[in-house]
C-alpha positions in Angstrom: -75.1 15.2 -10.9 -73.6 15.1 -7.5 -69.8 14.7 -6.8 -70.6 11.2 -5.2 -70.2 9.6 -8.6 -68.2 6.3 -8.7 -65.4 5.7 -11.2 -66.5 4.0 -14.3 -65.2 1.8 -17.0 -66.9 1.6 -20.3 -69.9 3.3 -18.6 -70.1 0.8 -15.8 -69.4 1.5 -12.2 -66.4 0.3 -10.7 -65.9 0.1 -7.0 -63.0 -1.1 -4.8 -64.7 -4.6 -4.5 -64.5 -5.1 -8.3 -61.0 -4.2 -8.5 -59.8 -6.5 -5.9 -62.2 -9.0 -7.7 -60.5 -8.3 -10.9 -56.9 -8.7 -9.4 -57.9 -12.0 -8.0 -59.4 -13.2 -11.0 -56.0 -12.6 -12.6 -54.4 -14.7 -9.9 -52.2 -11.6 -9.0 -53.9 -11.3 -5.6 -52.1 -14.3 -3.8 -48.8 -12.7 -5.2 -49.7 -9.3 -3.5 -50.6 -10.9 -0.5 -47.4 -12.9 -0.2 -45.3 -10.2 -1.1 -46.8 -8.1 1.7 -46.5 -11.0 4.1 -42.8 -11.4 3.3 -42.0 -7.7 2.9 -41.0 -7.5 6.7 -38.7 -10.3 6.7 -36.9 -9.1 3.6 -36.4 -5.8 5.3 -35.1 -7.4 8.5 -32.4 -9.4 6.2 -31.6 -6.0 4.7 -30.9 -4.2 8.0 -29.1 -7.4 9.3 -26.8 -7.1 6.1 -26.1 -3.4 6.6 -25.4 -4.1 10.4 -22.8 -6.8 9.4 -21.4 -4.6 6.7 -20.9 -1.9 9.1 -19.3 -4.1 11.7 -16.8 -5.4 9.3 -16.1 -1.8 8.2 -15.3 -0.9 11.7 -13.0 -3.9 11.9 -11.2 -2.9 9.0 -10.8 0.8 10.0 -9.5 -0.6 13.4 -7.0 -2.7 11.8 -5.6 0.1 9.5 -5.4 2.2 12.6 -3.2 -0.6 14.1 -1.1 -0.7 10.9 -0.7 2.9 10.9 0.4 3.0 14.5 2.8 0.0 14.0 4.3 1.7 10.9 4.7 5.1 12.7 6.6 3.1 15.6 8.8 1.5 13.1 9.4 5.0 11.3 10.5 6.4 14.6 12.9 3.7 15.4 14.4 4.1 11.9 14.9 7.8 12.3 16.3 7.7 15.7 18.9 5.1 14.3 19.8 7.2 11.3 20.2 10.3 13.8 22.2 8.2 16.0 24.4 7.0 13.0 24.8 10.5 12.0 25.8 11.8 15.4 28.5 9.1 15.2 29.8 9.9 11.9 30.1 13.5 12.9 32.1 12.6 15.8 34.2 10.0 13.7 35.1 12.9 11.3 36.0 15.4 14.1 38.4 12.7 15.7 39.9 12.1 12.2 40.5 15.9 11.6 42.2 16.0 15.1 44.4 13.2 14.3 45.4 14.5 10.7 46.2 17.8 12.6 48.3 16.2 15.0 50.2 14.0 12.3 50.8 17.3 10.1 52.1 19.1 13.5 54.3 16.4 14.3 55.6 15.6 10.8 55.1 18.6 8.4 54.5 17.7 4.5 53.8 14.3 5.7 52.1 12.4 2.4 49.6 10.2 4.5 48.3 13.3 6.4 48.1 15.1 3.1 46.2 12.2 1.5 44.0 11.8 4.6 43.0 15.4 4.3 42.2 15.2 0.6 39.9 12.2 1.4 38.2 13.9 4.5 37.6 17.2 2.5 36.8 16.3 -1.0 36.1 12.7 -1.2 34.4 11.5 1.8 31.5 14.3 1.6 30.3 13.0 -1.7 30.2 9.6 -0.1 27.8 10.8 2.6 24.2 10.3 2.0 22.0 13.3 1.0 18.9 14.1 2.9 16.7 12.6 0.1 18.6 9.3 0.4 18.2 9.5 4.1 14.4 9.5 3.8 14.6 6.8 1.3 16.9 4.6 3.8 14.4 5.6 6.9 11.6 4.1 4.9 13.7 0.9 4.0 14.6 0.5 7.7 11.0 0.6 8.5 10.2 -2.1 6.1 12.8 -4.4 7.2 12.2 -3.9 11.0 
C-alpha cells in the first residue's frame, strides 16, 4: 500500500467533504458558521471593554495622585502650624523665666515667684505634648483642614 491512504471509518474512506456533510446533517454547520462570522465582533467588544477599563483605571490613578498631593499639602501646613506653636511656646517659657528671675531678684523669697518656678520646671513640662502626640495632632489638623 502507498502512503496516500485516506482516513477510514469502519473500513469506509472518509474525506473532508464527508466530514462537512456529516456536520451539516447534524445541524451544527450553521452554528459553526455563525460563530466564525460573529467572532470578530465579539473580539472588538472585548477590546473596547479593555480600553474602557484601562481609561477608568488611569482616571482612578490620577484622582489618587491628586488626593495624595492634597493630603501632602495639608500635612505640610499642619506641620508648619505645629512648628510655629512650638517656637511660640519656647519663647513664652523664656519670657516667663526672665520674669520669675526678676521677681525673685527684687523680692527674694517671694512665694508667688517660688510657685511659678515650680510650675515652670516640674508641672509645665508634663503638660507639653510628646513627639508622638505632635504627630497625632498633625494628622488630626490635616484632616480638619
